[in-house]
Legacy VTK file of the C-alpha trace (Angstrom):
# vtk DataFile Version 3.0
C-alpha trace
ASCII
DATASET POLYDATA
POINTS 81 float
61.286 36.034 -90.477
60.281 38.169 -87.485
61.326 41.816 -87.393
61.013 43.647 -84.048
60.412 46.941 -85.865
57.191 45.512 -87.316
55.967 43.897 -84.081
52.957 46.186 -83.570
51.572 45.933 -87.107
48.883 43.510 -88.262
50.171 40.669 -90.424
48.386 41.969 -93.543
50.159 45.324 -93.306
53.538 43.630 -93.005
52.882 41.590 -96.148
51.807 44.704 -98.073
54.917 46.599 -96.952
57.213 43.757 -97.990
55.537 43.454 -101.401
55.700 47.217 -101.985
59.369 47.581 -101.024
61.013 46.390 -104.269
58.785 48.388 -106.669
59.204 51.527 -104.561
62.964 50.989 -104.315
63.144 50.574 -108.109
61.084 53.738 -108.648
63.308 55.695 -106.260
66.450 54.459 -108.024
65.017 55.408 -111.417
64.167 58.896 -110.175
67.666 59.403 -108.733
69.187 58.252 -112.033
66.911 60.451 -114.164
67.140 63.658 -112.085
70.672 64.684 -113.183
69.830 63.847 -116.803
66.708 66.008 -116.748
68.540 68.892 -115.088
71.460 68.708 -117.515
69.063 68.907 -120.490
67.277 71.996 -119.134
68.181 75.226 -120.953
70.411 77.873 -119.362
68.689 81.019 -118.134
70.164 84.152 -119.728
71.351 85.966 -116.576
71.704 83.253 -113.917
73.163 80.514 -116.153
73.970 77.347 -114.218
72.556 78.569 -110.899
69.034 78.512 -112.332
69.299 74.770 -112.979
69.687 74.045 -109.266
66.257 75.579 -108.687
64.666 72.851 -110.842
65.790 70.256 -108.309
65.419 72.235 -105.100
61.941 73.572 -105.832
60.577 70.077 -106.492
62.268 68.854 -103.313
60.691 71.700 -101.359
57.223 70.866 -102.718
57.614 67.177 -101.786
58.850 68.070 -98.299
56.026 70.546 -97.735
53.471 67.964 -98.872
54.953 65.309 -96.570
54.966 67.672 -93.587
51.371 68.694 -94.280
50.202 65.086 -94.529
52.048 64.133 -91.345
50.728 67.188 -89.514
47.119 66.532 -90.501
47.424 62.817 -89.706
48.923 63.644 -86.304
46.114 66.089 -85.529
43.491 63.510 -86.553
45.168 60.890 -84.378
45.378 63.215 -81.347
41.896 64.652 -81.579
LINES 1 82
81 0 1 2 3 4 5 6 7 8 9 10 11 12 13 14 15 16 17 18 19 20 21 22 23 24 25 26 27 28 29 30 31 32 33 34 35 36 37 38 39 40 41 42 43 44 45 46 47 48 49 50 51 52 53 54 55 56 57 58 59 60 61 62 63 64 65 66 67 68 69 70 71 72 73 74 75 76 77 78 79 80
C-alpha cells in the first residue's frame, strides 16, 4: 500500500517504521495507563497536598519536551551546516 506521506523515504526505512509502530503504540498506551496509577500512589506533601502530585507528571513532561527540542535543534543545525 502506497502512502504519499512516505514517498521520499527509502523502502527500508518505511518497513522499519511500519514494524516499529505497533510496539511503540503499545508502549505509549501502557505509559498513559500507568501514569495516573503512579501519581495516585505517590505520597501527599505536607504543605502542598494534592498540588505537589501534579509536579510529578509535569516535570517529567518538561524533561521529555526539553530533550526532544534539544535533539531536534542539534539535528537541524547539523543538517543546515
